[in-house]
C-alpha positions in Angstrom: 102.7 83.8 94.4 104.7 83.3 97.6 104.9 85.5 100.6 108.6 85.9 101.4 109.9 84.8 104.7 112.5 87.6 105.0 112.5 91.4 104.5 114.5 91.5 101.4 113.6 93.3 98.2 110.1 92.1 97.2 108.8 92.8 93.7 105.2 93.8 93.1 103.4 93.6 89.8 100.2 95.4 89.1 97.8 94.2 86.5 94.9 92.6 88.2 96.5 93.7 91.5 99.9 93.6 93.1 101.9 90.5 94.0 104.9 90.1 96.3 107.7 87.7 95.7 111.3 87.7 97.0 114.6 88.5 95.4 117.3 86.0 96.0 119.1 88.7 97.9 120.4 92.2 97.5 123.6 91.0 95.8 121.7 89.2 93.2 119.2 92.0 92.7 122.1 94.5 92.2 124.3 92.2 90.1 125.9 94.0 87.1 125.4 97.4 88.6 128.0 99.9 87.3 130.3 101.7 89.7 129.7 105.4 90.1 127.7 106.5 93.2 129.8 107.9 96.0 129.0 105.9 99.2 130.8 107.8 101.9 128.7 109.1 104.8 129.0 110.4 108.3 126.8 109.1 111.1 123.9 111.6 111.8 123.0 112.7 115.3 119.2 112.8 115.5 118.2 113.2 119.1 114.5 112.3 119.7 112.5 114.0 117.1 108.8 113.4 116.6 107.9 110.6 114.2 106.3 111.7 110.9 102.5 111.7 110.5 102.8 108.9 107.9 105.4 106.9 106.1 104.6 108.5 102.8 104.7 112.0 104.3 108.2 111.3 105.5 109.4 109.7 102.2 108.0 112.5 100.1 110.4 114.9 101.8 113.5 112.7 101.4 116.2 113.5 98.8 116.4 110.1 97.3 112.6 109.4 96.9 112.3 110.7 93.3 115.2 108.5 92.2 113.9 105.4 94.0 110.5 106.0 92.2 112.1 106.5 88.8 110.5 104.1 86.3 107.7 103.3 88.8 105.9 106.5 89.6 103.9 108.6 87.1 104.8 111.8 88.9 108.3 111.3 90.4 109.4 114.8 89.2 112.3 113.4 87.2 110.6 111.6 84.3 106.9 112.4 84.6 104.6 109.8 83.0 107.6 107.7 81.9 106.9 104.7 84.0 106.2 101.0 83.5 102.5 101.9 84.0 102.6 104.6 81.3 104.5 102.2 78.9 101.9 99.5 79.5 99.1 102.0 78.9 100.8 103.2 75.7 101.3 99.6 74.6 97.6 98.6 75.1 96.5 101.7 73.3 98.8 100.9 70.4 97.3 97.4 70.3 93.9 98.9 70.0 92.7 98.8 73.6 92.9 102.3 75.1 91.7 102.7 78.7 92.0 99.0 79.3 91.4 97.9 82.9 94.3 95.5 82.5 97.7 97.1 82.5 100.6 94.7 83.0 103.2 97.0 84.6 105.6 96.4 87.4 106.6 98.4 90.5 109.3 97.7 93.0 109.2 97.4 96.8 112.8 98.3 97.6 114.4 96.8 100.8 113.8 100.1 102.7 110.7 101.1 100.8 112.4 104.4 99.6 109.8 105.4 97.1 106.4 104.6 98.6 105.1 102.6 101.5 102.2 101.3 103.6 102.2 102.4 107.2 104.4 99.5 108.3 108.0 98.7 107.5 111.5 98.9 109.0 110.3 101.7 111.2 107.4 99.7 112.8 103.8 100.7 112.3 102.8 104.4 112.0 99.3 105.3 113.0 97.3 103.6 115.7 94.0 104.6 114.0 94.9 102.8 110.8 96.2 99.8 112.7 92.8 99.6 114.5 90.8 99.9 111.3 92.9 97.8 108.8 95.7 96.1 110.5 97.9 94.8 107.6 95.0 94.7 105.1 94.9 98.2 103.6 92.4 99.0 100.8 93.6 97.7 97.4 95.1 100.4 95.2 96.6 102.5 98.0 100.1 101.6 97.1 99.8 102.5 93.4 97.9 105.7 94.2 101.0 106.8 96.1 102.9 106.6 92.8 100.4 108.9 91.1 98.9 105.9 89.2 95.2 105.9 88.7 94.6 102.1 88.3 91.0 101.3 87.2 89.3 98.2 88.7 90.5 95.2 86.8 88.3 92.9 84.8 87.5 89.6 86.4 89.7 86.7 85.2 88.0 84.8 82.3 86.0 87.8 81.1 88.6 89.4 78.9 88.0 88.9 75.1 90.7 86.6 73.5 92.1 89.4 71.4 92.5 91.7 74.3 94.0 88.9 76.3 96.6 88.5 73.6 97.4 92.2 73.7 97.7 92.0 77.5 100.1 89.1 77.3 102.2 90.7 74.6 102.4 94.1 76.3 103.2 92.3 79.6 106.2 90.6 78.0 107.3 93.8 76.4 107.0 95.9 79.6 108.7 93.3 81.7 111.6 93.0 79.2 112.0 96.8 79.3 111.8 96.9 83.1 114.5 94.2 83.4 116.7 96.0 80.9 116.7 99.4 82.7 117.1 97.8 86.1 120.3 96.2 84.8 121.2 99.3 82.8 120.4 102.9 83.5 118.8 102.3 86.9 121.4 99.9 88.2 123.4 102.6 89.9 120.2 103.8 91.6 119.6 100.2 92.7 123.1 100.1 94.2 122.6 103.3 96.0 119.3 102.1 97.4 121.2 99.1 98.9 123.8 101.4 100.4 121.2 103.6 102.0 119.3 100.6 103.4 122.5 99.1 104.9 123.6 102.4 106.4 120.2 102.8 108.2 120.2 99.1 109.1 123.6 99.4 110.9 123.0 102.8 112.5 123.4 102.8 116.3 120.4 105.0 117.1 118.1 102.9 114.9 119.3 99.7 116.4 118.8 101.0 119.9 115.2 102.0 119.1 114.7 98.6 117.3 115.8 96.7 120.4 113.4 98.7 122.6 110.6 98.0 120.0 111.4 94.2 120.1 111.3 94.2 123.9 108.0 96.0 123.9 106.6 93.5 121.4 107.8 90.6 123.6 106.1 92.1 126.7 102.9 91.9 124.8 103.4 88.3 123.7 104.9 88.8 120.2 108.3 87.3 119.4 109.5 89.6 116.6 113.0 91.0 116.3 112.4 93.0 113.1 109.3 95.1 112.3 109.3 93.9 108.7 108.8 90.4 109.8 105.4 91.3 111.4 103.7 92.0 108.1 104.9 88.8 106.5 104.1 86.5 109.4 100.7 88.1 110.1 99.8 87.9 106.4 100.5 84.2 106.5 98.6 83.8 109.7 95.4 85.3 108.4 95.6 82.8 105.5 96.0 79.7 107.6 99.8 79.7 107.2 99.7 79.3 103.4 102.2 80.9 101.1 99.7 81.0 98.3 97.1 83.8 98.7 94.2 84.4 96.3 92.6 87.7 95.5 89.3 88.1 97.3 90.0 85.2 99.6 87.7 85.3 102.7 89.4 85.9 106.0 87.7 84.8 109.1 86.6 87.4 111.7 88.9 85.8 114.3 91.9 85.9 111.9 91.2 89.5 111.0 91.0 90.6 114.6 94.2 88.7 115.5 96.2 90.6 112.8 94.6 93.9 113.9 95.7 93.2 117.4 99.3 92.6 116.2 99.2 95.8 114.1 98.0 97.8 117.1 100.7 96.4 119.3 103.2 97.2 116.6 102.0 100.8 116.4 102.1 101.2 120.2 105.6 99.8 120.5 106.8 101.9 117.6 105.6 105.0 119.5 106.9 103.9 122.9 110.3 103.0 121.5 110.5 106.1 119.3 111.5 103.8 116.5 110.1 105.9 113.7 111.4 109.0 115.3 114.9 107.6 115.1 114.5 105.8 111.7 113.3 108.6 109.5 115.8 111.3 110.5 118.6 108.8 110.1 117.2 107.8 106.7 116.8 111.4 105.6 120.4 112.3 106.6 122.0 109.3 104.7 119.8 110.1 101.7 120.8 113.7 101.6 124.5 112.9 102.0 124.5 110.3 99.3 122.4 112.2 96.8 124.7 115.3 97.2 127.8 113.1 96.8 126.4 111.2 93.8 124.5 114.0 92.0 126.5 113.6 88.8 125.9 109.9 88.5 122.2 110.3 89.4 121.7 113.0 86.8 123.3 110.8 84.2 121.0 107.8 85.3 117.9 109.9 84.8 119.0 111.0 81.3 119.9 107.5 80.3 116.5 106.2 81.6 114.5 108.8 79.8 116.4 108.1 76.5 115.7 104.3 77.0 112.0 105.0 77.6 111.7 107.2 74.6 113.3 104.6 72.4 111.1 101.8 73.8 108.0 103.9 73.3 108.9 104.6 69.6 109.5 100.8 69.0 106.1 99.7 70.4 104.2 99.4 67.1 106.9 97.3 65.5 107.3 95.2 68.6 103.6 94.5 68.8 103.7 93.2 65.2 106.7 90.9 65.8 106.5 89.9 69.5 105.8 86.3 70.4 102.8 86.0 72.7 103.9 85.1 76.2 101.3 84.6 79.0 101.7 87.3 81.6 101.0 85.7 85.0 98.0 87.0 86.8 98.6 88.1 90.3 96.7 86.1 92.8 96.8 88.5 95.7 95.6 92.2 95.6 98.1 94.0 97.9 97.7 97.5 99.3 
């Protein structure tokens, strides 16, 4: 598993944890997306509002969050318990392994983290207290818990019985195939709209002004970062000796841990002094509201199409388990937050 060098659209997979890899780019990620969403917006005027208490608190109020979480969250409000996690659970149950601690499902970190998020991202780092305690190493499981997913602790590699491992691999292949199909089908328009929202925020004047102030603050404190998303990727590499490959449970030295905490605290302080989050989240909320209102018909159709595809896939599981060729489902090497 490789840590990406740019803040694009990383994918995370949860089975024995979460892993991050990098899309070739937004154009490639959204290839084949049908036309439909209305992408006309007006620039919001946000003033200097207070930043939200947390990234997740802000996202939970935004109009597009349920759509961004569709297919990933167990409680997105649009298709409850119709996620890749729920499909993996149903598959393992159909294979004879209910309540398995190994569920090969996928979730997406979108380019602007529009469904769920750790405290850091395009808006900087929210919460000095969390920065001081964890830095960029939040407790495992906190990301999936934001999606309403109760992921049990995974079994240690090598301890899974062979038959259960076969079911795990088979279900992993089936769930991934379904995920890929809906991303290029019923969810493609939502993916396109995610890209549009991300780019609108990225080019907003108020956000860029705050971003420049954040970067100057970081520079005054000895950090050469021009984008808050870069901090996480670089500091994650630093605490692992510059390696792209990161193993679950890998020991991090006390010095490396303190260094990344110092970077996170500086990030949090600069986010506050630059009012980056205070600009970013109102702008994001405005663009989301405008685009959801303008594209409601297309979004409603996407939800209906996704739910129909999920129901069809669920009904086919028993037959697919009998005929599917076993394909190893790669084990994540890094447990992400």
